[in-house]
Every structure is written in structure tokens, then in C-alpha cells.
C-alpha positions as semicolon CSV with decimal commas, in nm:
position;residue;x (nm);y (nm);z (nm)
1;M;0,017;-0,013;-0,012
2;S;0,104;0,345;-0,139
3;I;0,206;0,590;0,162
4;L;-0,099;0,811;0,054
5;S;-0,305;0,522;0,098
6;R;-0,197;0,489;0,494
7;L;-0,264;0,809;0,545
8;S;-0,566;0,758;0,358
9;T;-0,692;0,520;0,539
10;L;-0,533;0,630;0,866
11;I;-0,762;0,975;0,843
12;K;-1,098;0,844;0,768
13;S;-1,084;0,575;0,942
14;N;-1,388;0,573;1,193
15;V;-1,206;0,549;1,553
16;N;-1,502;0,434;1,682
17;D;-1,597;0,134;1,486
18;L;-1,212;0,090;1,569
19;I;-1,240;0,071;1,920
20;D;-1,586;-0,096;1,964
21;G;-1,422;-0,421;1,713
22;M;-1,075;-0,380;2,017
23;Q;-1,011;-0,696;2,268
24;D;-0,815;-0,504;2,450
25;P;-0,862;-0,224;2,440
26;G;-0,571;-0,024;2,674
27;K;-0,340;-0,206;2,461
28;E;-0,497;-0,149;2,134
29;I;-0,556;0,202;2,121
30;D;-0,170;0,243;2,241
31;Q;-0,088;0,066;1,952
32;M;-0,337;0,242;1,694
33;V;-0,128;0,576;1,802
34;L;0,209;0,398;1,768
35;D;0,062;0,311;1,391
36;M;-0,029;0,630;1,318
37;E;0,326;0,803;1,470
38;E;0,480;0,517;1,232
39;S;0,267;0,660;0,962
40;A;0,373;0,964;0,997
41;R;0,768;0,921;1,017
42;D;0,750;0,715;0,721
43;A;0,526;1,007;0,506
44;R;0,770;1,269;0,653
45;R;1,091;1,081;0,519
46;E;0,830;1,080;0,200
47;V;0,809;1,443;0,154
48;A;1,196;1,480;0,267
49;Q;1,308;1,282;-0,040
50;C;1,088;1,446;-0,263
51;M;1,169;1,743;-0,270
52;G;1,558;1,627;-0,278
53;E;1,474;1,474;-0,622
54;E;1,320;1,788;-0,739
55;S;1,565;1,950;-0,630
56;R;1,788;1,741;-0,845
57;L;1,502;1,741;-1,151
58;R;1,490;2,151;-1,119
59;K;1,893;2,132;-1,082
60;R;1,881;1,888;-1,395
61;I;1,701;2,109;-1,619
62;E;1,919;2,469;-1,583
63;V;2,234;2,173;-1,748
64;M;1,977;2,111;-2,014
65;N;1,907;2,471;-1,984
66;G;2,265;2,519;-2,106
67;E;2,325;2,303;-2,377
68;S;1,980;2,371;-2,501
69;G;2,206;2,701;-2,531
70;T;2,536;2,545;-2,633
71;W;2,404;2,284;-2,907
72;E;2,195;2,661;-3,084
73;E;2,574;2,888;-3,060
74;R;2,721;2,614;-3,258
75;A;2,511;2,537;-3,484
76;A;2,516;2,916;-3,547
77;A;2,874;2,884;-3,599
78;A;2,824;2,645;-3,893
79;V;2,605;2,841;-4,040
80;R;2,856;3,130;-4,028
81;A;3,117;2,919;-4,160
82;G;2,904;2,812;-4,463
83;D;2,847;2,456;-4,399
84;D;2,465;2,380;-4,374
85;G;2,442;2,034;-4,266
86;L;2,681;2,052;-3,946
87;A;2,450;2,312;-3,866
88;R;2,151;2,089;-3,875
89;E;2,295;1,827;-3,677
90;A;2,375;2,085;-3,389
91;L;1,991;2,202;-3,427
92;A;1,874;1,833;-3,442
93;R;2,081;1,759;-3,112
94;K;1,944;2,130;-3,004
95;A;1,583;1,967;-3,043
96;A;1,683;1,649;-2,884
97;T;1,790;1,795;-2,536
98;D;1,468;2,076;-2,543
99;T;1,252;1,733;-2,604
100;E;1,397;1,586;-2,329
101;R;1,415;1,883;-2,098
102;A;1,036;1,902;-2,124
103;E;0,995;1,528;-1,999
104;V;1,178;1,640;-1,691
105;E;1,013;1,949;-1,638
106;K;0,716;1,777;-1,650
107;S;0,845;1,492;-1,363
108;L;0,950;1,820;-1,196
109;R;0,514;1,868;-1,168
110;D;0,434;1,543;-1,130
111;Q;0,647;1,564;-0,852
112;G;0,577;1,895;-0,694
113;A;0,164;1,712;-0,748
114;Y;0,281;1,450;-0,509
115;V;0,450;1,607;-0,276
116;E;0,130;1,857;-0,208
117;Q;-0,057;1,587;-0,131
118;L;0,145;1,396;0,084
119;T;0,237;1,713;0,294
120;A;-0,148;1,757;0,321
121;G;-0,249;1,404;0,409
122;L;0,032;1,412;0,675
123;K;-0,083;1,752;0,793
124;A;-0,430;1,552;0,885
125;L;-0,290;1,341;0,995
126;E;-0,089;1,455;1,273
127;A;-0,387;1,662;1,392
128;R;-0,588;1,326;1,383
129;V;-0,287;1,160;1,618
130;R;-0,330;1,467;1,850
131;D;-0,671;1,490;1,889
132;V;-0,620;1,049;1,979
133;K;-0,333;1,100;2,200
134;L;-0,515;1,390;2,393
135;R;-0,831;1,154;2,461
136;Q;-0,617;0,808;2,517
137;G;-0,811;0,802;2,844
138;S;-1,146;0,858;2,778
139;L;-1,080;0,655;2,473
140;R;-0,983;0,362;2,628
141;E;-1,306;0,416;2,901
142;K;-1,549;0,410;2,586
143;A;-1,373;0,117;2,476
144;R;-1,443;-0,063;2,847
145;A;-1,763;0,045;2,859
146;A;-1,913;-0,042;2,496
147;K;-1,710;-0,386;2,638
148;R;-1,950;-0,389;2,916
149;G;-2,274;-0,317;2,746
150;G;-2,294;-0,004;2,940
151;P;-2,421;0,356;2,858
152;L;-2,208;0,569;2,647
153;G;-2,353;0,899;2,773
154;A;-2,287;1,240;2,650
155;G;-1,883;1,134;2,599
156;T;-1,958;0,974;2,274
157;A;-2,040;1,328;2,138
158;A;-1,630;1,440;2,141
159;F;-1,578;1,113;1,939
160;A;-1,776;1,307;1,618
161;D;-1,426;1,544;1,623
162;F;-1,258;1,287;1,413
163;E;-1,507;1,262;1,179
164;R;-1,497;1,597;1,085
165;M;-1,128;1,560;1,041
166;S;-1,217;1,349;0,670
167;S;-1,334;1,770;0,556
168;K;-0,910;1,762;0,611
169;I;-0,807;1,552;0,321
170;D;-0,983;1,646;0,001
171;A;-0,630;1,665;-0,136
172;V;-0,558;1,272;-0,010
173;E;-0,914;1,134;-0,121
174;A;-0,755;1,200;-0,459
175;E;-0,443;0,979;-0,489
176;A;-0,503;0,681;-0,652
177;G;-0,546;0,914;-0,987
178;L;-0,235;1,150;-0,939
179;A;-0,088;0,758;-0,835
180;D;-0,191;0,698;-1,193
181;E;-0,078;0,935;-1,319
182;L;0,276;0,876;-1,143
183;A;0,266;0,600;-1,312
184;G;0,090;0,617;-1,710
185;R;0,400;0,683;-1,889
186;T;0,439;0,350;-1,933
187;A;0,703;0,232;-2,163
188;A;0,481;0,185;-2,441
189;S;0,342;0,566;-2,424
190;I;0,704;0,687;-2,344
191;E;0,805;0,484;-2,677
192;T;0,570;0,652;-2,911
193;D;0,601;0,984;-2,768
194;K;0,981;0,924;-2,937
195;K;0,721;0,829;-3,276
196;L;0,560;1,087;-3,274
197;A;0,786;1,318;-3,228
198;A;1,039;1,168;-3,475
199;L;0,797;1,282;-3,737
200;G;0,857;1,631;-3,687
201;S;1,178;1,667;-3,627
202;N;1,367;1,665;-3,951
203;S;1,112;1,940;-4,088
204;A;1,152;2,085;-3,679
205;V;1,528;2,113;-3,803
206;E;1,474;2,296;-4,145
207;D;1,248;2,551;-4,005
208;A;1,478;2,530;-3,699
209;L;1,762;2,613;-3,955
210;A;1,610;2,834;-4,157
211;E;1,483;3,062;-3,820
212;L;1,843;3,085;-3,701
213;K;2,033;3,191;-4,061
214;K;1,723;3,471;-4,135
215;K;1,873;3,608;-3,715
216;L;2,221;3,614;-3,833
217;G;2,134;3,799;-4,172
218;G;2,211;3,531;-4,405
């Protein structure tokens, strides 16, 4: 199960239902809190790793910007030297670099969206953990009363707070769609994209050469 799925399950879980099924409320409520805290730690690590990946992608884009500019300069030098063939090769390299950069930029956007959803889920879970920990004593009493078959009384109303927590995870509920999007670029779809890009590459290079010559006044 993905971290987002785990967060969503923990946040949206009905605490009353969980308690009703407990055989040993004292231990099991404590374990429930430990499980929530462990999931929060996992989510924090995941956020840190994703932010590191975002930084790596940004640096890669900067490098590719430089590479693209270098290929354009080389193409211009080739045009000045009267070598259209060499200019075409340089422009083709530039086009390939620009295509790869666009893919990295998409990965960066996807990564940013994932981090936003993960952070929203983490904040909601941390809020729920704080609530559960504050009410651990009353939760145990509620569970024991339920097992004895005794009245729960007005204390039950306090647990309605947990249900309101679900409003804080609208972003998390979309995690399945995000996971599909992040995984959707299968090898087949990537290969198809490359073939489609290749169809227009020659004409794109010729257009770029003509534009470069125009810019250089030749």
C-alpha cells in the first residue's frame, strides 16, 4: 500500500468502529497511536526524499538549458562557416535536448503535485494523532464501556470531532488518480511519444535552420 493510501485510510478511519472491535482496548488504542505515528514518520521521510528529487530535477533542467544554448551557438557558428550539414546536426541535438528537458519538466510538475498531496495528508494525520493522544484516556473508557454493554453517555459526542477530520483530506482522496498519473507513462506510451516526435523532427530542424539563418542575416 502506498504511503498516501495508508494516510488516507488512517485519517478517514472511524475511530468508534475501530474501538468497538478491540479485544484489549488499553493495549490496542496505544498500538493504534503508535501505528499512526509510524505512518507520519514514513510520510515525513517520503516528503524529504521527494523534495530532494525536486531539487535534482531542477538542477537537471538548468544543465539542459545550458546544453540547449550551446547547441544553438554551435549551429550559428556552422551557418557562419557555410556548413549547413553541421548546422542541421547541431540543431537536431538542440531539439533532442529540448524534448528531454520537457520530459524532465513534466516529471518536476508531477513530483510537486505529489509532494503537495503528501504534505496535506501528513498534516491531517498529525492533527488526528494529536487528537487521539489527547483523548487516549477517554477512548479507553469508551471502549471498556462498550465491551461491558454499559451506557456511553454524552462522552460519545466528543468523538464526532474525528469525523470532521475527513474534511481535511480532500487532497488525499485524489491520491489514486495521482498514482495512476505518475505511473501512467508506461514504456509503450513513452516509445509512442518518441515516434510521434520523430515524425516532425526533420522538418523542425529545417525550420530551425531557416530561422537561424534569418536571425543571422544570411
